[in-house]
C-alpha positions as CSV (number, residue, x, y, z in Angstrom):
1,M,-50.5,36.9,17.2
2,M,-48.0,39.7,17.0
3,S,-48.6,42.9,15.1
4,V,-46.3,43.9,12.3
5,K,-44.7,46.6,14.4
6,E,-43.9,44.0,17.2
7,I,-42.5,41.6,14.6
8,N,-40.2,44.2,13.1
9,T,-38.7,45.1,16.6
10,V,-38.1,41.5,17.7
11,Q,-34.4,40.5,17.5
12,K,-35.0,36.7,17.3
13,P,-36.3,35.1,14.1
14,I,-39.9,33.8,14.2
15,V,-40.0,30.1,13.4
16,L,-43.1,28.0,13.3
17,I,-42.5,24.3,13.5
18,D,-45.0,22.0,11.7
19,K,-46.7,19.7,14.2
20,S,-46.9,16.9,11.6
21,L,-43.1,16.5,12.0
22,D,-43.8,15.0,15.5
23,F,-44.4,11.8,13.6
24,F,-40.6,11.4,13.2
25,N,-39.7,11.9,16.9
26,G,-37.7,8.9,18.1
27,K,-37.1,7.5,14.6
28,V,-33.6,7.3,13.0
29,L,-34.1,8.5,9.4
30,F,-30.5,8.0,8.3
31,P,-28.9,5.1,10.2
32,E,-25.8,4.9,8.1
33,K,-25.0,8.6,8.7
34,L,-25.8,8.3,12.4
35,S,-23.4,5.4,12.8
36,K,-20.7,7.2,10.9
37,A,-21.1,10.4,13.0
38,N,-21.0,8.3,16.2
39,E,-17.9,6.6,15.1
40,M,-16.2,9.9,14.3
41,L,-17.2,11.3,17.7
42,K,-15.8,8.2,19.4
43,N,-12.4,8.5,17.5
44,I,-12.0,12.2,17.4
45,G,-14.2,13.6,20.2
46,L,-15.5,17.1,20.7
47,P,-13.3,20.1,20.6
48,K,-12.1,21.5,24.0
49,I,-13.6,25.0,24.7
50,N,-11.9,27.5,26.9
51,E,-14.1,29.8,29.0
52,S,-12.1,32.8,27.8
53,S,-12.8,32.0,24.1
54,E,-16.5,31.6,24.9
55,I,-16.5,35.1,26.4
56,E,-14.6,36.6,23.6
57,N,-16.9,35.1,21.0
58,A,-20.0,36.2,22.9
59,H,-18.9,39.9,22.7
60,K,-18.4,39.9,18.9
């Protein structure tokens, strides 16, 4: 366990994931939304990313 001083100096957020959620691994909870998202990705695709724009965004 981290002390309060260590927690205050950490730059990343501390997130604890509930192990009971492992029950849902591999299950599709919203099949209609999943099929709609897959259809949109098939038709539209993912945006093209330039290496220069990635570098610029990383320095902001």
